[in-house]
mmCIF file as Biopython writes it, N, C-alpha, C and O atoms, coordinates in Angstrom:
data_model
#
loop_
_atom_site.group_PDB
_atom_site.id
_atom_site.type_symbol
_atom_site.label_atom_id
_atom_site.label_alt_id
_atom_site.label_comp_id
_atom_site.label_asym_id
_atom_site.label_entity_id
_atom_site.label_seq_id
_atom_site.pdbx_PDB_ins_code
_atom_site.Cartn_x
_atom_site.Cartn_y
_atom_site.Cartn_z
_atom_site.occupancy
_atom_site.B_iso_or_equiv
_atom_site.auth_seq_id
_atom_site.auth_asym_id
_atom_site.pdbx_PDB_model_num
ATOM 1   N N  . MET A ? 1  ? 45.522 -191.114 150.561 1.0 0.0 1  A 1 
ATOM 2   C CA . MET A ? 1  ? 45.990 -190.609 151.817 1.0 0.0 1  A 1 
ATOM 3   C C  . MET A ? 1  ? 45.568 -191.585 152.904 1.0 0.0 1  A 1 
ATOM 4   O O  . MET A ? 1  ? 44.392 -191.933 153.011 1.0 0.0 1  A 1 
ATOM 5   N N  . LYS A ? 2  ? 46.525 -192.026 153.710 1.0 0.0 2  A 1 
ATOM 6   C CA . LYS A ? 2  ? 46.246 -192.969 154.789 1.0 0.0 2  A 1 
ATOM 7   C C  . LYS A ? 2  ? 45.762 -192.224 156.021 1.0 0.0 2  A 1 
ATOM 8   O O  . LYS A ? 2  ? 46.328 -191.198 156.398 1.0 0.0 2  A 1 
ATOM 9   N N  . LEU A ? 3  ? 44.717 -192.743 156.645 1.0 0.0 3  A 1 
ATOM 10  C CA . LEU A ? 3  ? 44.178 -192.195 157.874 1.0 0.0 3  A 1 
ATOM 11  C C  . LEU A ? 3  ? 44.343 -193.208 158.992 1.0 0.0 3  A 1 
ATOM 12  O O  . LEU A ? 3  ? 44.876 -194.296 158.778 1.0 0.0 3  A 1 
ATOM 13  N N  . LYS A ? 4  ? 43.889 -192.854 160.172 1.0 0.0 4  A 1 
ATOM 14  C CA . LYS A ? 4  ? 43.944 -193.765 161.305 1.0 0.0 4  A 1 
ATOM 15  C C  . LYS A ? 4  ? 43.112 -195.010 161.041 1.0 0.0 4  A 1 
ATOM 16  O O  . LYS A ? 4  ? 42.170 -194.990 160.248 1.0 0.0 4  A 1 
ATOM 17  N N  . ARG A ? 5  ? 43.467 -196.072 161.704 1.0 0.0 5  A 1 
ATOM 18  C CA . ARG A ? 5  ? 42.735 -197.341 161.657 1.0 0.0 5  A 1 
ATOM 19  C C  . ARG A ? 5  ? 42.642 -197.939 160.260 1.0 0.0 5  A 1 
ATOM 20  O O  . ARG A ? 5  ? 41.694 -198.660 159.950 1.0 0.0 5  A 1 
ATOM 21  N N  . GLY A ? 6  ? 43.636 -197.636 159.410 1.0 0.0 6  A 1 
ATOM 22  C CA . GLY A ? 6  ? 43.692 -198.253 158.101 1.0 0.0 6  A 1 
ATOM 23  C C  . GLY A ? 6  ? 42.749 -197.690 157.059 1.0 0.0 6  A 1 
ATOM 24  O O  . GLY A ? 6  ? 42.693 -198.204 155.942 1.0 0.0 6  A 1 
ATOM 25  N N  . LYS A ? 7  ? 42.010 -196.653 157.395 1.0 0.0 7  A 1 
ATOM 26  C CA . LYS A ? 7  ? 41.104 -196.054 156.431 1.0 0.0 7  A 1 
ATOM 27  C C  . LYS A ? 7  ? 41.901 -195.215 155.443 1.0 0.0 7  A 1 
ATOM 28  O O  . LYS A ? 7  ? 42.990 -194.738 155.760 1.0 0.0 7  A 1 
ATOM 29  N N  . THR A ? 8  ? 41.362 -195.040 154.259 1.0 0.0 8  A 1 
ATOM 30  C CA . THR A ? 8  ? 42.011 -194.197 153.253 1.0 0.0 8  A 1 
ATOM 31  C C  . THR A ? 8  ? 41.048 -193.110 152.809 1.0 0.0 8  A 1 
ATOM 32  O O  . THR A ? 8  ? 39.830 -193.268 152.885 1.0 0.0 8  A 1 
ATOM 33  N N  . ARG A ? 9  ? 41.602 -192.028 152.353 1.0 0.0 9  A 1 
ATOM 34  C CA . ARG A ? 9  ? 40.791 -190.911 151.844 1.0 0.0 9  A 1 
ATOM 35  C C  . ARG A ? 9  ? 41.230 -190.629 150.423 1.0 0.0 9  A 1 
ATOM 36  O O  . ARG A ? 9  ? 42.422 -190.500 150.144 1.0 0.0 9  A 1 
ATOM 37  N N  . LYS A ? 10 ? 40.273 -190.536 149.539 1.0 0.0 10 A 1 
ATOM 38  C CA . LYS A ? 10 ? 40.554 -190.229 148.143 1.0 0.0 10 A 1 
ATOM 39  C C  . LYS A ? 10 ? 40.440 -188.720 147.943 1.0 0.0 10 A 1 
ATOM 40  O O  . LYS A ? 10 ? 39.408 -188.121 148.246 1.0 0.0 10 A 1 
ATOM 41  N N  . ILE A ? 11 ? 41.491 -188.121 147.439 1.0 0.0 11 A 1 
ATOM 42  C CA . ILE A ? 11 ? 41.487 -186.694 147.156 1.0 0.0 11 A 1 
ATOM 43  C C  . ILE A ? 11 ? 41.468 -186.529 145.648 1.0 0.0 11 A 1 
ATOM 44  O O  . ILE A ? 11 ? 42.376 -186.974 144.946 1.0 0.0 11 A 1 
ATOM 45  N N  . SER A ? 12 ? 40.416 -185.880 145.162 1.0 0.0 12 A 1 
ATOM 46  C CA . SER A ? 12 ? 40.311 -185.672 143.718 1.0 0.0 12 A 1 
ATOM 47  C C  . SER A ? 12 ? 40.417 -184.182 143.418 1.0 0.0 12 A 1 
ATOM 48  O O  . SER A ? 12 ? 39.861 -183.364 144.151 1.0 0.0 12 A 1 
ATOM 49  N N  . PRO A ? 13 ? 41.116 -183.824 142.362 1.0 0.0 13 A 1 
ATOM 50  C CA . PRO A ? 13 ? 41.245 -182.397 142.021 1.0 0.0 13 A 1 
ATOM 51  C C  . PRO A ? 13 ? 39.910 -181.839 141.538 1.0 0.0 13 A 1 
ATOM 52  O O  . PRO A ? 13 ? 39.053 -182.573 141.047 1.0 0.0 13 A 1 
ATOM 53  N N  . HIS A ? 14 ? 39.754 -180.531 141.688 1.0 0.0 14 A 1 
ATOM 54  C CA . HIS A ? 14 ? 38.540 -179.885 141.214 1.0 0.0 14 A 1 
ATOM 55  C C  . HIS A ? 14 ? 38.463 -179.935 139.699 1.0 0.0 14 A 1 
ATOM 56  O O  . HIS A ? 14 ? 39.468 -179.829 138.997 1.0 0.0 14 A 1 
ATOM 57  N N  . ASP A ? 15 ? 37.275 -180.096 139.234 1.0 0.0 15 A 1 
ATOM 58  C CA . ASP A ? 15 ? 37.003 -180.069 137.802 1.0 0.0 15 A 1 
ATOM 59  C C  . ASP A ? 15 ? 37.212 -178.636 137.299 1.0 0.0 15 A 1 
ATOM 60  O O  . ASP A ? 15 ? 36.831 -177.685 137.982 1.0 0.0 15 A 1 
ATOM 61  N N  . LYS A ? 16 ? 37.801 -178.473 136.138 1.0 0.0 16 A 1 
ATOM 62  C CA . LYS A ? 16 ? 38.031 -177.133 135.590 1.0 0.0 16 A 1 
ATOM 63  C C  . LYS A ? 16 ? 36.724 -176.383 135.381 1.0 0.0 16 A 1 
ATOM 64  O O  . LYS A ? 16 ? 36.693 -175.155 135.468 1.0 0.0 16 A 1 
ATOM 65  N N  . LYS A ? 17 ? 35.654 -177.102 135.108 1.0 0.0 17 A 1 
ATOM 66  C CA . LYS A ? 17 ? 34.347 -176.472 134.944 1.0 0.0 17 A 1 
ATOM 67  C C  . LYS A ? 17 ? 33.899 -175.825 136.258 1.0 0.0 17 A 1 
ATOM 68  O O  . LYS A ? 17 ? 33.311 -174.744 136.250 1.0 0.0 17 A 1 
ATOM 69  N N  . VAL A ? 18 ? 34.173 -176.478 137.370 1.0 0.0 18 A 1 
ATOM 70  C CA . VAL A ? 18 ? 33.817 -175.932 138.684 1.0 0.0 18 A 1 
ATOM 71  C C  . VAL A ? 18 ? 34.649 -174.688 138.976 1.0 0.0 18 A 1 
ATOM 72  O O  . VAL A ? 18 ? 34.115 -173.682 139.441 1.0 0.0 18 A 1 
ATOM 73  N N  . LEU A ? 19 ? 35.939 -174.749 138.710 1.0 0.0 19 A 1 
ATOM 74  C CA . LEU A ? 19 ? 36.829 -173.635 139.023 1.0 0.0 19 A 1 
ATOM 75  C C  . LEU A ? 19 ? 36.546 -172.405 138.169 1.0 0.0 19 A 1 
ATOM 76  O O  . LEU A ? 19 ? 36.788 -171.282 138.612 1.0 0.0 19 A 1 
ATOM 77  N N  . SER A ? 20 ? 36.042 -172.594 136.958 1.0 0.0 20 A 1 
ATOM 78  C CA . SER A ? 20 ? 35.816 -171.449 136.081 1.0 0.0 20 A 1 
ATOM 79  C C  . SER A ? 20 ? 34.371 -170.933 136.109 1.0 0.0 20 A 1 
ATOM 80  O O  . SER A ? 20 ? 34.084 -169.874 135.551 1.0 0.0 20 A 1 
ATOM 81  N N  . SER A ? 21 ? 33.482 -171.657 136.741 1.0 0.0 21 A 1 
ATOM 82  C CA . SER A ? 21 ? 32.080 -171.246 136.795 1.0 0.0 21 A 1 
ATOM 83  C C  . SER A ? 21 ? 31.880 -170.147 137.832 1.0 0.0 21 A 1 
ATOM 84  O O  . SER A ? 21 ? 32.477 -170.192 138.907 1.0 0.0 21 A 1 
ATOM 85  N N  . LYS A ? 22 ? 31.053 -169.170 137.520 1.0 0.0 22 A 1 
ATOM 86  C CA . LYS A ? 22 ? 30.757 -168.088 138.459 1.0 0.0 22 A 1 
ATOM 87  C C  . LYS A ? 22 ? 29.838 -168.547 139.584 1.0 0.0 22 A 1 
ATOM 88  O O  . LYS A ? 22 ? 29.701 -167.852 140.591 1.0 0.0 22 A 1 
ATOM 89  N N  . ALA A ? 23 ? 29.207 -169.708 139.426 1.0 0.0 23 A 1 
ATOM 90  C CA . ALA A ? 23 ? 28.254 -170.181 140.420 1.0 0.0 23 A 1 
ATOM 91  C C  . ALA A ? 23 ? 28.929 -170.771 141.657 1.0 0.0 23 A 1 
ATOM 92  O O  . ALA A ? 23 ? 28.326 -170.789 142.730 1.0 0.0 23 A 1 
ATOM 93  N N  . TYR A ? 24 ? 30.159 -171.250 141.533 1.0 0.0 24 A 1 
ATOM 94  C CA . TYR A ? 24 ? 30.842 -171.887 142.649 1.0 0.0 24 A 1 
ATOM 95  C C  . TYR A ? 24 ? 31.692 -170.871 143.403 1.0 0.0 24 A 1 
ATOM 96  O O  . TYR A ? 24 ? 32.317 -170.008 142.787 1.0 0.0 24 A 1 
ATOM 97  N N  . LYS A ? 25 ? 31.722 -170.967 144.726 1.0 0.0 25 A 1 
ATOM 98  C CA . LYS A ? 25 ? 32.462 -170.023 145.560 1.0 0.0 25 A 1 
ATOM 99  C C  . LYS A ? 25 ? 33.891 -170.505 145.776 1.0 0.0 25 A 1 
ATOM 100 O O  . LYS A ? 25 ? 34.182 -171.194 146.754 1.0 0.0 25 A 1 
ATOM 101 N N  . THR A ? 26 ? 34.766 -170.145 144.869 1.0 0.0 26 A 1 
ATOM 102 C CA . THR A ? 26 ? 36.180 -170.452 145.009 1.0 0.0 26 A 1 
ATOM 103 C C  . THR A ? 26 ? 36.944 -169.138 145.104 1.0 0.0 26 A 1 
ATOM 104 O O  . THR A ? 26 ? 36.446 -168.107 144.652 1.0 0.0 26 A 1 
ATOM 105 N N  . PRO A ? 27 ? 38.146 -169.152 145.683 1.0 0.0 27 A 1 
ATOM 106 C CA . PRO A ? 27 ? 38.932 -167.905 145.748 1.0 0.0 27 A 1 
ATOM 107 C C  . PRO A ? 27 ? 39.172 -167.276 144.380 1.0 0.0 27 A 1 
ATOM 108 O O  . PRO A ? 27 ? 39.170 -166.051 144.254 1.0 0.0 27 A 1 
ATOM 109 N N  . LYS A ? 28 ? 39.378 -168.099 143.356 1.0 0.0 28 A 1 
ATOM 110 C CA . LYS A ? 28 ? 39.611 -167.566 142.015 1.0 0.0 28 A 1 
ATOM 111 C C  . LYS A ? 28 ? 38.372 -166.837 141.498 1.0 0.0 28 A 1 
ATOM 112 O O  . LYS A ? 28 ? 38.487 -165.747 140.937 1.0 0.0 28 A 1 
ATOM 113 N N  . ASN A ? 29 ? 37.204 -167.419 141.678 1.0 0.0 29 A 1 
ATOM 114 C CA . ASN A ? 29 ? 35.974 -166.767 141.228 1.0 0.0 29 A 1 
ATOM 115 C C  . ASN A ? 29 ? 35.685 -165.505 142.029 1.0 0.0 29 A 1 
ATOM 116 O O  . ASN A ? 29 ? 35.185 -164.520 141.484 1.0 0.0 29 A 1 
ATOM 117 N N  . TYR A ? 30 ? 35.999 -165.532 143.319 1.0 0.0 30 A 1 
ATOM 118 C CA . TYR A ? 30 ? 35.842 -164.334 144.142 1.0 0.0 30 A 1 
ATOM 119 C C  . TYR A ? 30 ? 36.716 -163.212 143.601 1.0 0.0 30 A 1 
ATOM 120 O O  . TYR A ? 30 ? 36.251 -162.088 143.412 1.0 0.0 30 A 1 
ATOM 121 N N  . ARG A ? 31 ? 37.983 -163.522 143.352 1.0 0.0 31 A 1 
ATOM 122 C CA . ARG A ? 31 ? 38.923 -162.519 142.859 1.0 0.0 31 A 1 
ATOM 123 C C  . ARG A ? 31 ? 38.524 -162.003 141.484 1.0 0.0 31 A 1 
ATOM 124 O O  . ARG A ? 31 ? 38.564 -160.796 141.246 1.0 0.0 31 A 1 
ATOM 125 N N  . ASP A ? 32 ? 38.147 -162.875 140.593 1.0 0.0 32 A 1 
ATOM 126 C CA . ASP A ? 32 ? 37.860 -162.488 139.211 1.0 0.0 32 A 1 
ATOM 127 C C  . ASP A ? 32 ? 36.492 -161.836 139.020 1.0 0.0 32 A 1 
ATOM 128 O O  . ASP A ? 32 ? 36.323 -161.042 138.094 1.0 0.0 32 A 1 
ATOM 129 N N  . ASN A ? 33 ? 35.522 -162.146 139.858 1.0 0.0 33 A 1 
ATOM 130 C CA . ASN A ? 33 ? 34.159 -161.679 139.616 1.0 0.0 33 A 1 
ATOM 131 C C  . ASN A ? 33 ? 33.617 -160.747 140.702 1.0 0.0 33 A 1 
ATOM 132 O O  . ASN A ? 33 ? 33.306 -159.589 140.425 1.0 0.0 33 A 1 
ATOM 133 N N  . TRP A ? 34 ? 33.505 -161.242 141.929 1.0 0.0 34 A 1 
ATOM 134 C CA . TRP A ? 34 ? 32.815 -160.488 142.954 1.0 0.0 34 A 1 
ATOM 135 C C  . TRP A ? 34 ? 33.622 -159.314 143.500 1.0 0.0 34 A 1 
ATOM 136 O O  . TRP A ? 34 ? 33.060 -158.238 143.706 1.0 0.0 34 A 1 
ATOM 137 N N  . ARG A ? 35 ? 34.925 -159.488 143.741 1.0 0.0 35 A 1 
ATOM 138 C CA . ARG A ? 35 ? 35.736 -158.444 144.356 1.0 0.0 35 A 1 
ATOM 139 C C  . ARG A ? 35 ? 35.728 -157.170 143.516 1.0 0.0 35 A 1 
ATOM 140 O O  . ARG A ? 35 ? 35.692 -156.068 144.062 1.0 0.0 35 A 1 
ATOM 141 N N  . LYS A ? 36 ? 35.761 -157.315 142.208 1.0 0.0 36 A 1 
ATOM 142 C CA . LYS A ? 36 ? 35.747 -156.155 141.315 1.0 0.0 36 A 1 
ATOM 143 C C  . LYS A ? 36 ? 34.465 -155.340 141.473 1.0 0.0 36 A 1 
ATOM 144 O O  . LYS A ? 36 ? 34.472 -154.123 141.291 1.0 0.0 36 A 1 
ATOM 145 N N  . LYS A ? 37 ? 33.375 -156.008 141.810 1.0 0.0 37 A 1 
ATOM 146 C CA . LYS A ? 37 ? 32.087 -155.321 141.932 1.0 0.0 37 A 1 
ATOM 147 C C  . LYS A ? 37 ? 32.006 -154.455 143.180 1.0 0.0 37 A 1 
ATOM 148 O O  . LYS A ? 37 ? 31.312 -153.438 143.173 1.0 0.0 37 A 1 
ATOM 149 N N  . VAL A ? 38 ? 32.696 -154.831 144.248 1.0 0.0 38 A 1 
ATOM 150 C CA . VAL A ? 38 ? 32.569 -154.087 145.505 1.0 0.0 38 A 1 
ATOM 151 C C  . VAL A ? 38 ? 33.791 -153.226 145.831 1.0 0.0 38 A 1 
ATOM 152 O O  . VAL A ? 38 ? 33.730 -152.394 146.737 1.0 0.0 38 A 1 
ATOM 153 N N  . ALA A ? 39 ? 34.890 -153.412 145.113 1.0 0.0 39 A 1 
ATOM 154 C CA . ALA A ? 39 ? 36.105 -152.654 145.414 1.0 0.0 39 A 1 
ATOM 155 C C  . ALA A ? 39 ? 35.879 -151.159 145.191 1.0 0.0 39 A 1 
ATOM 156 O O  . ALA A ? 39 ? 35.225 -150.755 144.230 1.0 0.0 39 A 1 
ATOM 157 N N  . ASN A ? 40 ? 36.430 -150.343 146.096 1.0 0.0 40 A 1 
ATOM 158 C CA . ASN A ? 40 ? 36.352 -148.896 145.963 1.0 0.0 40 A 1 
ATOM 159 C C  . ASN A ? 40 ? 37.618 -148.278 146.550 1.0 0.0 40 A 1 
ATOM 160 O O  . ASN A ? 40 ? 38.585 -148.997 146.801 1.0 0.0 40 A 1 
ATOM 161 N N  . LYS A ? 41 ? 37.639 -146.974 146.775 1.0 0.0 41 A 1 
ATOM 162 C CA . LYS A ? 41 ? 38.854 -146.315 147.265 1.0 0.0 41 A 1 
ATOM 163 C C  . LYS A ? 41 ? 39.206 -146.729 148.697 1.0 0.0 41 A 1 
ATOM 164 O O  . LYS A ? 41 ? 40.350 -146.550 149.117 1.0 0.0 41 A 1 
ATOM 165 N N  . LEU A ? 42 ? 38.259 -147.272 149.449 1.0 0.0 42 A 1 
ATOM 166 C CA . LEU A ? 42 ? 38.521 -147.740 150.810 1.0 0.0 42 A 1 
ATOM 167 C C  . LEU A ? 42 ? 39.091 -149.155 150.850 1.0 0.0 42 A 1 
ATOM 168 O O  . LEU A ? 42 ? 39.552 -149.600 151.901 1.0 0.0 42 A 1 
ATOM 169 N N  . SER A ? 43 ? 39.068 -149.867 149.729 1.0 0.0 43 A 1 
ATOM 170 C CA . SER A ? 43 ? 39.455 -151.271 149.690 1.0 0.0 43 A 1 
ATOM 171 C C  . SER A ? 43 ? 40.942 -151.493 149.899 1.0 0.0 43 A 1 
ATOM 172 O O  . SER A ? 43 ? 41.338 -152.427 150.597 1.0 0.0 43 A 1 
ATOM 173 N N  . GLY A ? 44 ? 41.756 -150.657 149.312 1.0 0.0 44 A 1 
ATOM 174 C CA . GLY A ? 44 ? 43.201 -150.862 149.415 1.0 0.0 44 A 1 
ATOM 175 C C  . GLY A ? 44 ? 43.623 -152.109 148.677 1.0 0.0 44 A 1 
ATOM 176 O O  . GLY A ? 44 ? 43.048 -152.460 147.646 1.0 0.0 44 A 1 
ATOM 177 N N  . ASN A ? 45 ? 44.628 -152.777 149.206 1.0 0.0 45 A 1 
ATOM 178 C CA . ASN A ? 45 ? 45.203 -153.936 148.545 1.0 0.0 45 A 1 
ATOM 179 C C  . ASN A ? 45 ? 44.853 -155.230 149.284 1.0 0.0 45 A 1 
ATOM 180 O O  . ASN A ? 45 ? 45.616 -156.194 149.218 1.0 0.0 45 A 1 
ATOM 181 N N  . VAL A ? 46 ? 43.734 -155.272 149.974 1.0 0.0 46 A 1 
ATOM 182 C CA . VAL A ? 46 ? 43.339 -156.470 150.705 1.0 0.0 46 A 1 
ATOM 183 C C  . VAL A ? 46 ? 42.544 -157.405 149.799 1.0 0.0 46 A 1 
ATOM 184 O O  . VAL A ? 46 ? 41.893 -156.962 148.853 1.0 0.0 46 A 1 
ATOM 185 N N  . PHE A ? 47 ? 42.603 -158.686 150.094 1.0 0.0 47 A 1 
ATOM 186 C CA . PHE A ? 47 ? 41.939 -159.675 149.240 1.0 0.0 47 A 1 
ATOM 187 C C  . PHE A ? 47 ? 40.453 -159.793 149.557 1.0 0.0 47 A 1 
ATOM 188 O O  . PHE A ? 47 ? 39.623 -159.736 148.650 1.0 0.0 47 A 1 
ATOM 189 N N  . PHE A ? 48 ? 40.105 -159.956 150.838 1.0 0.0 48 A 1 
ATOM 190 C CA . PHE A ? 48 ? 38.710 -160.146 151.211 1.0 0.0 48 A 1 
ATOM 191 C C  . PHE A ? 48 ? 38.081 -158.825 151.614 1.0 0.0 48 A 1 
ATOM 192 O O  . PHE A ? 48 ? 38.652 -158.060 152.391 1.0 0.0 48 A 1 
ATOM 193 N N  . LEU A ? 49 ? 36.898 -158.568 151.077 1.0 0.0 49 A 1 
ATOM 194 C CA . LEU A ? 49 ? 36.176 -157.321 151.337 1.0 0.0 49 A 1 
ATOM 195 C C  . LEU A ? 49 ? 34.768 -157.616 151.814 1.0 0.0 49 A 1 
ATOM 196 O O  . LEU A ? 49 ? 34.193 -158.659 151.503 1.0 0.0 49 A 1 
ATOM 197 N N  . MET A ? 50 ? 34.223 -156.675 152.579 1.0 0.0 50 A 1 
ATOM 198 C CA . MET A ? 50 ? 32.816 -156.747 152.944 1.0 0.0 50 A 1 
ATOM 199 C C  . MET A ? 50 ? 31.997 -156.224 151.765 1.0 0.0 50 A 1 
ATOM 200 O O  . MET A ? 50 ? 32.562 -155.708 150.801 1.0 0.0 50 A 1 
ATOM 201 N N  . SER A ? 51 ? 30.700 -156.350 151.834 1.0 0.0 51 A 1 
ATOM 202 C CA . SER A ? 51 ? 29.854 -155.954 150.711 1.0 0.0 51 A 1 
ATOM 203 C C  . SER A ? 51 ? 29.875 -154.449 150.449 1.0 0.0 51 A 1 
ATOM 204 O O  . SER A ? 51 ? 29.482 -154.013 149.367 1.0 0.0 51 A 1 
ATOM 205 N N  . ASP A ? 52 ? 30.329 -153.642 151.423 1.0 0.0 52 A 1 
ATOM 206 C CA . ASP A ? 52 ? 30.422 -152.200 151.201 1.0 0.0 52 A 1 
ATOM 207 C C  . ASP A ? 52 ? 31.794 -151.765 150.676 1.0 0.0 52 A 1 
ATOM 208 O O  . ASP A ? 52 ? 32.028 -150.573 150.480 1.0 0.0 52 A 1 
ATOM 209 N N  . GLY A ? 53 ? 32.701 -152.721 150.448 1.0 0.0 53 A 1 
ATOM 210 C CA . GLY A ? 53 ? 34.004 -152.418 149.869 1.0 0.0 53 A 1 
ATOM 211 C C  . GLY A ? 53 ? 35.128 -152.218 150.866 1.0 0.0 53 A 1 
ATOM 212 O O  . GLY A ? 53 ? 36.286 -152.089 150.470 1.0 0.0 53 A 1 
ATOM 213 N N  . ARG A ? 54 ? 34.806 -152.190 152.165 1.0 0.0 54 A 1 
ATOM 214 C CA . ARG A ? 54 ? 35.857 -152.050 153.170 1.0 0.0 54 A 1 
ATOM 215 C C  . ARG A ? 54 ? 36.476 -153.406 153.464 1.0 0.0 54 A 1 
ATOM 216 O O  . ARG A ? 54 ? 35.878 -154.445 153.185 1.0 0.0 54 A 1 
ATOM 217 N N  . HIS A ? 55 ? 37.692 -153.390 154.035 1.0 0.0 55 A 1 
ATOM 218 C CA . HIS A ? 55 ? 38.347 -154.661 154.354 1.0 0.0 55 A 1 
ATOM 219 C C  . HIS A ? 55 ? 37.642 -155.339 155.528 1.0 0.0 55 A 1 
ATOM 220 O O  . HIS A ? 55 ? 36.998 -154.675 156.340 1.0 0.0 55 A 1 
ATOM 221 N N  . ILE A ? 56 ? 37.765 -156.639 155.609 1.0 0.0 56 A 1 
ATOM 222 C CA . ILE A ? 56 ? 37.123 -157.419 156.658 1.0 0.0 56 A 1 
ATOM 223 C C  . ILE A ? 56 ? 37.893 -157.222 157.959 1.0 0.0 56 A 1 
ATOM 224 O O  . ILE A ? 56 ? 39.119 -157.328 157.983 1.0 0.0 56 A 1 
ATOM 225 N N  . THR A ? 57 ? 37.181 -156.939 159.021 1.0 0.0 57 A 1 
ATOM 226 C CA . THR A ? 57 ? 37.797 -156.727 160.325 1.0 0.0 57 A 1 
ATOM 227 C C  . THR A ? 57 ? 37.665 -157.981 161.182 1.0 0.0 57 A 1 
ATOM 228 O O  . THR A ? 57 ? 36.913 -158.897 160.848 1.0 0.0 57 A 1 
ATOM 229 N N  . GLU A ? 58 ? 38.402 -158.011 162.288 1.0 0.0 58 A 1 
ATOM 230 C CA . GLU A ? 58 ? 38.328 -159.147 163.208 1.0 0.0 58 A 1 
ATOM 231 C C  . GLU A ? 58 ? 36.914 -159.312 163.764 1.0 0.0 58 A 1 
ATOM 232 O O  . GLU A ? 58 ? 36.412 -160.430 163.875 1.0 0.0 58 A 1 
ATOM 233 N N  . SER A ? 59 ? 36.283 -158.206 164.108 1.0 0.0 59 A 1 
ATOM 234 C CA . SER A ? 59 ? 34.928 -158.286 164.675 1.0 0.0 59 A 1 
ATOM 235 C C  . SER A ? 59 ? 33.929 -158.794 163.636 1.0 0.0 59 A 1 
ATOM 236 O O  . SER A ? 59 ? 32.993 -159.512 163.989 1.0 0.0 59 A 1 
ATOM 237 N N  . TYR A ? 60 ? 34.109 -158.436 162.363 1.0 0.0 60 A 1 
ATOM 238 C CA . TYR A ? 60 ? 33.225 -158.932 161.287 1.0 0.0 60 A 1 
ATOM 239 C C  . TYR A ? 60 ? 33.333 -160.453 161.185 1.0 0.0 60 A 1 
ATOM 240 O O  . TYR A ? 60 ? 32.321 -161.149 161.099 1.0 0.0 60 A 1 
ATOM 241 N N  . VAL A ? 61 ? 34.557 -160.960 161.194 1.0 0.0 61 A 1 
ATOM 242 C CA . VAL A ? 61 ? 34.768 -162.404 161.097 1.0 0.0 61 A 1 
ATOM 243 C C  . VAL A ? 61 ? 34.183 -163.098 162.331 1.0 0.0 61 A 1 
ATOM 244 O O  . VAL A ? 61 ? 33.499 -164.113 162.206 1.0 0.0 61 A 1 
ATOM 245 N N  . ARG A ? 62 ? 34.450 -162.551 163.517 1.0 0.0 62 A 1 
ATOM 246 C CA . ARG A ? 62 ? 33.939 -163.144 164.750 1.0 0.0 62 A 1 
ATOM 247 C C  . ARG A ? 62 ? 32.410 -163.169 164.750 1.0 0.0 62 A 1 
ATOM 248 O O  . ARG A ? 62 ? 31.814 -164.172 165.141 1.0 0.0 62 A 1 
ATOM 249 N N  . ASP A ? 63 ? 31.773 -162.097 164.323 1.0 0.0 63 A 1 
ATOM 250 C CA . ASP A ? 63 ? 30.319 -162.029 164.326 1.0 0.0 63 A 1 
ATOM 251 C C  . ASP A ? 63 ? 29.681 -162.961 163.288 1.0 0.0 63 A 1 
ATOM 252 O O  . ASP A ? 63 ? 28.565 -163.438 163.490 1.0 0.0 63 A 1 
ATOM 253 N N  . HIS A ? 64 ? 30.382 -163.221 162.181 1.0 0.0 64 A 1 
ATOM 254 C CA . HIS A ? 64 ? 29.800 -164.025 161.116 1.0 0.0 64 A 1 
ATOM 255 C C  . HIS A ? 64 ? 30.192 -165.497 161.152 1.0 0.0 64 A 1 
ATOM 256 O O  . HIS A ? 64 ? 29.686 -166.293 160.360 1.0 0.0 64 A 1 
ATOM 257 N N  . LEU A ? 65 ? 31.073 -165.860 162.050 1.0 0.0 65 A 1 
ATOM 258 C CA . LEU A ? 65 ? 31.391 -167.271 162.222 1.0 0.0 65 A 1 
ATOM 259 C C  . LEU A ? 65 ? 30.612 -167.794 163.391 1.0 0.0 65 A 1 
ATOM 260 O O  . LEU A ? 65 ? 30.721 -168.973 163.728 1.0 0.0 65 A 1 
#
């Protein structure tokens, strides 16, 4: 990938070991491992959840960023 001033950036794909390991924080690992642990009847069909199983709100994101 070409950048300004003639610099280049090398983009390498993730190693399959990284993507399948529970230790790395990837969306796939979140979906397959952590989300199942906190999902409850309040979760609905949302992807990201707080630790109590409710969906993430705007104020939660604002406070934690």
